[in-house]
Every structure is written in structure tokens, then in C-alpha cells.
mmCIF file of the N, C-alpha and C atoms, coordinates in Angstrom:
data_MODEL
# 
_entry.id   MODEL 
# 
loop_
_atom_site.group_PDB 
_atom_site.id 
_atom_site.type_symbol 
_atom_site.label_atom_id 
_atom_site.label_alt_id 
_atom_site.label_comp_id 
_atom_site.label_asym_id 
_atom_site.label_entity_id 
_atom_site.label_seq_id 
_atom_site.pdbx_PDB_ins_code 
_atom_site.Cartn_x 
_atom_site.Cartn_y 
_atom_site.Cartn_z 
_atom_site.occupancy 
_atom_site.B_iso_or_equiv 
_atom_site.pdbx_formal_charge 
_atom_site.auth_seq_id 
_atom_site.auth_comp_id 
_atom_site.auth_asym_id 
_atom_site.auth_atom_id 
_atom_site.pdbx_PDB_model_num 
ATOM 1   N N  . ARG A 1 1  ? 40.634 151.799 334.916 1.00 0.00 ? 1  ARG A N  1 
ATOM 2   C CA . ARG A 1 1  ? 40.117 150.666 334.123 1.00 0.00 ? 1  ARG A CA 1 
ATOM 3   C C  . ARG A 1 1  ? 40.926 149.155 334.492 1.00 0.00 ? 1  ARG A C  1 
ATOM 4   N N  . LYS A 1 2  ? 41.583 148.729 336.077 1.00 0.00 ? 2  LYS A N  1 
ATOM 5   C CA . LYS A 1 2  ? 42.514 147.664 336.763 1.00 0.00 ? 2  LYS A CA 1 
ATOM 6   C C  . LYS A 1 2  ? 42.114 147.037 337.834 1.00 0.00 ? 2  LYS A C  1 
ATOM 7   N N  . ASP A 1 3  ? 41.047 148.514 338.331 1.00 0.00 ? 3  ASP A N  1 
ATOM 8   C CA . ASP A 1 3  ? 39.462 147.918 338.918 1.00 0.00 ? 3  ASP A CA 1 
ATOM 9   C C  . ASP A 1 3  ? 38.328 147.101 338.202 1.00 0.00 ? 3  ASP A C  1 
ATOM 10  N N  . VAL A 1 4  ? 37.997 147.391 337.637 1.00 0.00 ? 4  VAL A N  1 
ATOM 11  C CA . VAL A 1 4  ? 37.654 146.759 336.734 1.00 0.00 ? 4  VAL A CA 1 
ATOM 12  C C  . VAL A 1 4  ? 37.467 145.916 336.018 1.00 0.00 ? 4  VAL A C  1 
ATOM 13  N N  . LEU A 1 5  ? 38.636 145.464 335.893 1.00 0.00 ? 5  LEU A N  1 
ATOM 14  C CA . LEU A 1 5  ? 38.786 144.097 335.512 1.00 0.00 ? 5  LEU A CA 1 
ATOM 15  C C  . LEU A 1 5  ? 38.718 143.107 337.034 1.00 0.00 ? 5  LEU A C  1 
ATOM 16  N N  . LEU A 1 6  ? 39.646 143.494 337.800 1.00 0.00 ? 6  LEU A N  1 
ATOM 17  C CA . LEU A 1 6  ? 39.156 142.779 338.516 1.00 0.00 ? 6  LEU A CA 1 
ATOM 18  C C  . LEU A 1 6  ? 38.400 142.698 339.522 1.00 0.00 ? 6  LEU A C  1 
ATOM 19  N N  . VAL A 1 7  ? 37.164 144.175 339.037 1.00 0.00 ? 7  VAL A N  1 
ATOM 20  C CA . VAL A 1 7  ? 35.799 143.215 339.828 1.00 0.00 ? 7  VAL A CA 1 
ATOM 21  C C  . VAL A 1 7  ? 34.842 142.287 338.552 1.00 0.00 ? 7  VAL A C  1 
ATOM 22  N N  . LEU A 1 8  ? 35.421 142.630 337.373 1.00 0.00 ? 8  LEU A N  1 
ATOM 23  C CA . LEU A 1 8  ? 34.817 141.369 336.470 1.00 0.00 ? 8  LEU A CA 1 
ATOM 24  C C  . LEU A 1 8  ? 35.109 140.096 336.855 1.00 0.00 ? 8  LEU A C  1 
ATOM 25  N N  . ILE A 1 9  ? 36.576 139.912 336.619 1.00 0.00 ? 9  ILE A N  1 
ATOM 26  C CA . ILE A 1 9  ? 36.882 138.903 337.376 1.00 0.00 ? 9  ILE A CA 1 
ATOM 27  C C  . ILE A 1 9  ? 36.686 138.024 338.394 1.00 0.00 ? 9  ILE A C  1 
ATOM 28  N N  . ALA A 1 10 ? 36.092 138.499 339.534 1.00 0.00 ? 10 ALA A N  1 
ATOM 29  C CA . ALA A 1 10 ? 35.351 138.624 340.650 1.00 0.00 ? 10 ALA A CA 1 
ATOM 30  C C  . ALA A 1 10 ? 33.969 138.190 340.184 1.00 0.00 ? 10 ALA A C  1 
ATOM 31  N N  . GLY A 1 11 ? 34.115 138.978 340.249 1.00 0.00 ? 11 GLY A N  1 
ATOM 32  C CA . GLY A 1 11 ? 32.660 138.500 339.747 1.00 0.00 ? 11 GLY A CA 1 
ATOM 33  C C  . GLY A 1 11 ? 31.565 136.885 338.834 1.00 0.00 ? 11 GLY A C  1 
ATOM 34  N N  . VAL A 1 12 ? 32.842 136.831 337.894 1.00 0.00 ? 12 VAL A N  1 
ATOM 35  C CA . VAL A 1 12 ? 32.897 135.746 337.030 1.00 0.00 ? 12 VAL A CA 1 
ATOM 36  C C  . VAL A 1 12 ? 33.272 134.620 337.821 1.00 0.00 ? 12 VAL A C  1 
ATOM 37  N N  . LEU A 1 13 ? 34.209 134.662 338.729 1.00 0.00 ? 13 LEU A N  1 
ATOM 38  C CA . LEU A 1 13 ? 34.164 133.361 339.899 1.00 0.00 ? 13 LEU A CA 1 
ATOM 39  C C  . LEU A 1 13 ? 33.388 133.152 340.860 1.00 0.00 ? 13 LEU A C  1 
ATOM 40  N N  . ALA A 1 14 ? 32.650 134.245 341.089 1.00 0.00 ? 14 ALA A N  1 
ATOM 41  C CA . ALA A 1 14 ? 31.732 134.114 342.188 1.00 0.00 ? 14 ALA A CA 1 
ATOM 42  C C  . ALA A 1 14 ? 30.304 133.747 341.720 1.00 0.00 ? 14 ALA A C  1 
ATOM 43  N N  . GLY A 1 15 ? 30.398 134.139 340.011 1.00 0.00 ? 15 GLY A N  1 
ATOM 44  C CA . GLY A 1 15 ? 28.677 133.570 338.966 1.00 0.00 ? 15 GLY A CA 1 
ATOM 45  C C  . GLY A 1 15 ? 29.141 132.387 338.752 1.00 0.00 ? 15 GLY A C  1 
ATOM 46  N N  . THR A 1 16 ? 29.736 131.598 339.110 1.00 0.00 ? 16 THR A N  1 
ATOM 47  C CA . THR A 1 16 ? 30.135 130.192 338.178 1.00 0.00 ? 16 THR A CA 1 
ATOM 48  C C  . THR A 1 16 ? 30.390 129.277 339.167 1.00 0.00 ? 16 THR A C  1 
ATOM 49  N N  . CYS A 1 17 ? 31.000 130.257 340.171 1.00 0.00 ? 17 CYS A N  1 
ATOM 50  C CA . CYS A 1 17 ? 30.906 128.947 341.911 1.00 0.00 ? 17 CYS A CA 1 
ATOM 51  C C  . CYS A 1 17 ? 29.044 128.456 341.825 1.00 0.00 ? 17 CYS A C  1 
ATOM 52  N N  . LEU A 1 18 ? 28.638 129.788 341.619 1.00 0.00 ? 18 LEU A N  1 
ATOM 53  C CA . LEU A 1 18 ? 27.169 129.632 342.848 1.00 0.00 ? 18 LEU A CA 1 
ATOM 54  C C  . LEU A 1 18 ? 25.741 129.490 341.507 1.00 0.00 ? 18 LEU A C  1 
ATOM 55  N N  . GLY A 1 19 ? 26.638 129.806 340.397 1.00 0.00 ? 19 GLY A N  1 
ATOM 56  C CA . GLY A 1 19 ? 25.712 129.004 339.339 1.00 0.00 ? 19 GLY A CA 1 
ATOM 57  C C  . GLY A 1 19 ? 25.905 127.062 339.168 1.00 0.00 ? 19 GLY A C  1 
ATOM 58  N N  . GLY A 1 20 ? 27.235 126.944 339.076 1.00 0.00 ? 20 GLY A N  1 
ATOM 59  C CA . GLY A 1 20 ? 27.102 125.909 339.468 1.00 0.00 ? 20 GLY A CA 1 
ATOM 60  C C  . GLY A 1 20 ? 26.995 124.518 340.572 1.00 0.00 ? 20 GLY A C  1 
ATOM 61  N N  . ALA A 1 21 ? 26.800 125.150 342.197 1.00 0.00 ? 21 ALA A N  1 
ATOM 62  C CA . ALA A 1 21 ? 25.668 125.216 343.269 1.00 0.00 ? 21 ALA A CA 1 
ATOM 63  C C  . ALA A 1 21 ? 24.515 125.290 343.202 1.00 0.00 ? 21 ALA A C  1 
ATOM 64  N N  . MET A 1 22 ? 24.045 125.965 342.588 1.00 0.00 ? 22 MET A N  1 
ATOM 65  C CA . MET A 1 22 ? 22.238 126.101 342.018 1.00 0.00 ? 22 MET A CA 1 
ATOM 66  C C  . MET A 1 22 ? 21.608 124.738 341.404 1.00 0.00 ? 22 MET A C  1 
ATOM 67  N N  . ALA A 1 23 ? 23.318 124.342 340.100 1.00 0.00 ? 23 ALA A N  1 
ATOM 68  C CA . ALA A 1 23 ? 22.842 123.491 338.895 1.00 0.00 ? 23 ALA A CA 1 
ATOM 69  C C  . ALA A 1 23 ? 22.804 121.981 339.927 1.00 0.00 ? 23 ALA A C  1 
ATOM 70  N N  . HIS A 1 24 ? 23.452 122.339 340.737 1.00 0.00 ? 24 HIS A N  1 
ATOM 71  C CA . HIS A 1 24 ? 23.171 120.516 341.514 1.00 0.00 ? 24 HIS A CA 1 
ATOM 72  C C  . HIS A 1 24 ? 21.669 120.620 342.102 1.00 0.00 ? 24 HIS A C  1 
ATOM 73  N N  . LEU A 1 25 ? 21.105 121.725 342.634 1.00 0.00 ? 25 LEU A N  1 
ATOM 74  C CA . LEU A 1 25 ? 20.035 121.684 343.048 1.00 0.00 ? 25 LEU A CA 1 
ATOM 75  C C  . LEU A 1 25 ? 18.602 121.345 342.110 1.00 0.00 ? 25 LEU A C  1 
ATOM 76  N N  . VAL A 1 26 ? 18.522 121.427 341.060 1.00 0.00 ? 26 VAL A N  1 
ATOM 77  C CA . VAL A 1 26 ? 17.837 121.320 340.212 1.00 0.00 ? 26 VAL A CA 1 
ATOM 78  C C  . VAL A 1 26 ? 17.954 120.117 339.475 1.00 0.00 ? 26 VAL A C  1 
ATOM 79  N N  . PRO A 1 27 ? 17.021 119.267 339.176 1.00 0.00 ? 27 PRO A N  1 
ATOM 80  C CA . PRO A 1 27 ? 16.839 118.042 338.341 1.00 0.00 ? 27 PRO A CA 1 
ATOM 81  C C  . PRO A 1 27 ? 17.343 118.578 336.639 1.00 0.00 ? 27 PRO A C  1 
ATOM 82  N N  . GLU A 1 28 ? 18.008 117.349 336.887 1.00 0.00 ? 28 GLU A N  1 
ATOM 83  C CA . GLU A 1 28 ? 18.442 117.010 334.897 1.00 0.00 ? 28 GLU A CA 1 
ATOM 84  C C  . GLU A 1 28 ? 17.171 117.339 333.780 1.00 0.00 ? 28 GLU A C  1 
ATOM 85  N N  . ARG A 1 29 ? 16.207 117.228 333.676 1.00 0.00 ? 29 ARG A N  1 
ATOM 86  C CA . ARG A 1 29 ? 14.995 117.099 332.997 1.00 0.00 ? 29 ARG A CA 1 
ATOM 87  C C  . ARG A 1 29 ? 15.021 118.491 333.104 1.00 0.00 ? 29 ARG A C  1 
ATOM 88  N N  . GLU A 1 30 ? 14.433 119.315 334.438 1.00 0.00 ? 30 GLU A N  1 
ATOM 89  C CA . GLU A 1 30 ? 14.585 120.799 334.232 1.00 0.00 ? 30 GLU A CA 1 
ATOM 90  C C  . GLU A 1 30 ? 16.002 121.723 333.713 1.00 0.00 ? 30 GLU A C  1 
ATOM 91  N N  . LEU A 1 31 ? 16.650 121.194 334.148 1.00 0.00 ? 31 LEU A N  1 
ATOM 92  C CA . LEU A 1 31 ? 17.206 122.390 334.089 1.00 0.00 ? 31 LEU A CA 1 
ATOM 93  C C  . LEU A 1 31 ? 18.065 121.599 332.258 1.00 0.00 ? 31 LEU A C  1 
ATOM 94  N N  . ARG A 1 32 ? 17.869 120.796 331.844 1.00 0.00 ? 32 ARG A N  1 
ATOM 95  C CA . ARG A 1 32 ? 17.355 120.584 330.018 1.00 0.00 ? 32 ARG A CA 1 
ATOM 96  C C  . ARG A 1 32 ? 17.119 121.668 329.963 1.00 0.00 ? 32 ARG A C  1 
ATOM 97  N N  . ILE A 1 33 ? 15.553 121.672 330.509 1.00 0.00 ? 33 ILE A N  1 
ATOM 98  C CA . ILE A 1 33 ? 14.448 122.739 329.897 1.00 0.00 ? 33 ILE A CA 1 
ATOM 99  C C  . ILE A 1 33 ? 15.377 124.025 329.619 1.00 0.00 ? 33 ILE A C  1 
ATOM 100 N N  . LEU A 1 34 ? 16.051 124.436 331.096 1.00 0.00 ? 34 LEU A N  1 
ATOM 101 C CA . LEU A 1 34 ? 15.951 125.710 331.018 1.00 0.00 ? 34 LEU A CA 1 
ATOM 102 C C  . LEU A 1 34 ? 17.207 125.949 329.982 1.00 0.00 ? 34 LEU A C  1 
ATOM 103 N N  . PHE A 1 35 ? 18.357 125.464 329.998 1.00 0.00 ? 35 PHE A N  1 
ATOM 104 C CA . PHE A 1 35 ? 18.987 126.392 329.464 1.00 0.00 ? 35 PHE A CA 1 
ATOM 105 C C  . PHE A 1 35 ? 19.159 126.157 327.574 1.00 0.00 ? 35 PHE A C  1 
ATOM 106 N N  . SER A 1 36 ? 17.404 124.660 328.049 1.00 0.00 ? 36 SER A N  1 
ATOM 107 C CA . SER A 1 36 ? 16.858 125.329 326.208 1.00 0.00 ? 36 SER A CA 1 
ATOM 108 C C  . SER A 1 36 ? 16.812 126.503 326.321 1.00 0.00 ? 36 SER A C  1 
ATOM 109 N N  . LEU A 1 37 ? 15.302 126.845 326.808 1.00 0.00 ? 37 LEU A N  1 
ATOM 110 C CA . LEU A 1 37 ? 14.733 128.239 326.713 1.00 0.00 ? 37 LEU A CA 1 
ATOM 111 C C  . LEU A 1 37 ? 15.799 129.256 326.745 1.00 0.00 ? 37 LEU A C  1 
ATOM 112 N N  . VAL A 1 38 ? 16.702 128.945 327.872 1.00 0.00 ? 38 VAL A N  1 
ATOM 113 C CA . VAL A 1 38 ? 17.746 130.670 327.431 1.00 0.00 ? 38 VAL A CA 1 
ATOM 114 C C  . VAL A 1 38 ? 18.584 130.259 325.917 1.00 0.00 ? 38 VAL A C  1 
ATOM 115 N N  . ILE A 1 39 ? 18.651 129.490 325.885 1.00 0.00 ? 39 ILE A N  1 
ATOM 116 C CA . ILE A 1 39 ? 19.452 129.344 324.571 1.00 0.00 ? 39 ILE A CA 1 
ATOM 117 C C  . ILE A 1 39 ? 18.533 129.685 322.637 1.00 0.00 ? 39 ILE A C  1 
ATOM 118 N N  . LEU A 1 40 ? 17.262 129.516 323.113 1.00 0.00 ? 40 LEU A N  1 
ATOM 119 C CA . LEU A 1 40 ? 16.335 129.718 322.656 1.00 0.00 ? 40 LEU A CA 1 
ATOM 120 C C  . LEU A 1 40 ? 16.097 130.980 321.960 1.00 0.00 ? 40 LEU A C  1 
ATOM 121 N N  . TRP A 1 41 ? 16.036 131.573 323.264 1.00 0.00 ? 41 TRP A N  1 
ATOM 122 C CA . TRP A 1 41 ? 16.027 133.712 323.464 1.00 0.00 ? 41 TRP A CA 1 
ATOM 123 C C  . TRP A 1 41 ? 16.847 133.590 322.941 1.00 0.00 ? 41 TRP A C  1 
ATOM 124 N N  . VAL A 1 42 ? 18.170 133.500 323.739 1.00 0.00 ? 42 VAL A N  1 
ATOM 125 C CA . VAL A 1 42 ? 19.622 134.440 322.693 1.00 0.00 ? 42 VAL A CA 1 
ATOM 126 C C  . VAL A 1 42 ? 19.544 134.509 321.416 1.00 0.00 ? 42 VAL A C  1 
ATOM 127 N N  . GLY A 1 43 ? 19.209 133.031 320.800 1.00 0.00 ? 43 GLY A N  1 
ATOM 128 C CA . GLY A 1 43 ? 19.200 133.774 319.362 1.00 0.00 ? 43 GLY A CA 1 
ATOM 129 C C  . GLY A 1 43 ? 17.981 133.520 318.388 1.00 0.00 ? 43 GLY A C  1 
ATOM 130 N N  . ILE A 1 44 ? 16.997 134.208 319.448 1.00 0.00 ? 44 ILE A N  1 
ATOM 131 C CA . ILE A 1 44 ? 16.270 134.951 318.760 1.00 0.00 ? 44 ILE A CA 1 
ATOM 132 C C  . ILE A 1 44 ? 16.584 136.595 318.314 1.00 0.00 ? 44 ILE A C  1 
ATOM 133 N N  . ARG A 1 45 ? 16.586 136.478 320.038 1.00 0.00 ? 45 ARG A N  1 
ATOM 134 C CA . ARG A 1 45 ? 17.716 138.147 320.015 1.00 0.00 ? 45 ARG A CA 1 
ATOM 135 C C  . ARG A 1 45 ? 18.147 138.205 319.360 1.00 0.00 ? 45 ARG A C  1 
ATOM 136 N N  . ASP A 1 46 ? 19.364 137.598 318.525 1.00 0.00 ? 46 ASP A N  1 
ATOM 137 C CA . ASP A 1 46 ? 20.746 137.878 318.403 1.00 0.00 ? 46 ASP A CA 1 
ATOM 138 C C  . ASP A 1 46 ? 19.876 137.713 316.569 1.00 0.00 ? 46 ASP A C  1 
ATOM 139 N N  . VAL A 1 47 ? 18.708 137.237 316.674 1.00 0.00 ? 47 VAL A N  1 
ATOM 140 C CA . VAL A 1 47 ? 18.222 137.174 314.941 1.00 0.00 ? 47 VAL A CA 1 
ATOM 141 C C  . VAL A 1 47 ? 17.771 138.424 314.976 1.00 0.00 ? 47 VAL A C  1 
ATOM 142 N N  . LEU A 1 48 ? 16.920 139.087 315.548 1.00 0.00 ? 48 LEU A N  1 
ATOM 143 C CA . LEU A 1 48 ? 16.144 140.423 315.172 1.00 0.00 ? 48 LEU A CA 1 
ATOM 144 C C  . LEU A 1 48 ? 16.855 141.969 315.572 1.00 0.00 ? 48 LEU A C  1 
ATOM 145 N N  . ALA A 1 49 ? 18.429 141.006 315.983 1.00 0.00 ? 49 ALA A N  1 
ATOM 146 C CA . ALA A 1 49 ? 19.229 142.579 316.412 1.00 0.00 ? 49 ALA A CA 1 
ATOM 147 C C  . ALA A 1 49 ? 19.506 142.646 315.127 1.00 0.00 ? 49 ALA A C  1 
ATOM 148 N N  . SER A 1 50 ? 19.763 141.672 314.275 1.00 0.00 ? 50 SER A N  1 
ATOM 149 C CA . SER A 1 50 ? 20.229 141.238 313.097 1.00 0.00 ? 50 SER A CA 1 
ATOM 150 C C  . SER A 1 50 ? 19.491 141.854 311.635 1.00 0.00 ? 50 SER A C  1 
ATOM 151 N N  . TYR A 1 51 ? 18.289 141.971 312.189 1.00 0.00 ? 51 TYR A N  1 
ATOM 152 C CA . TYR A 1 51 ? 17.517 142.575 311.516 1.00 0.00 ? 51 TYR A CA 1 
ATOM 153 C C  . TYR A 1 51 ? 17.193 144.150 311.734 1.00 0.00 ? 51 TYR A C  1 
ATOM 154 N N  . ARG A 1 52 ? 17.568 144.704 312.919 1.00 0.00 ? 52 ARG A N  1 
ATOM 155 C CA . ARG A 1 52 ? 17.842 146.125 313.086 1.00 0.00 ? 52 ARG A CA 1 
ATOM 156 C C  . ARG A 1 52 ? 18.546 146.756 312.366 1.00 0.00 ? 52 ARG A C  1 
ATOM 157 N N  . ARG A 1 53 ? 19.945 145.828 311.797 1.00 0.00 ? 53 ARG A N  1 
ATOM 158 C CA . ARG A 1 53 ? 20.709 146.931 311.245 1.00 0.00 ? 53 ARG A CA 1 
ATOM 159 C C  . ARG A 1 53 ? 20.882 147.592 310.670 1.00 0.00 ? 53 ARG A C  1 
# 
């Protein structure tokens, strides 16, 4: 299990660095729209999942 944890930590660190670097390349307005769409998608997915229970 420890090897899985190390891989997860490495993935989180790499994803954070790459995501931050990519966010600097996207204009602020488009980045706000993208984050809004992601948050909306996650919210809809969670609401639909709660009805399926």
C-alpha cells in the first residue's frame, strides 16, 4: 500500500505543477469560464448521483 501512496503523492504534485503552468497560458476570462463549467458539471453529477441512491 505504501507504493500506491507514493505514486499518488507524485501524481498530485506533478498535476499541481502542470496545472498551474497551463493556467498561466489561458487568459483569465476563459479560465473563469472553464472553472465555472467544471464546477457546474461536478454539481450536476453529484445531484444526479444522489437521486440514484
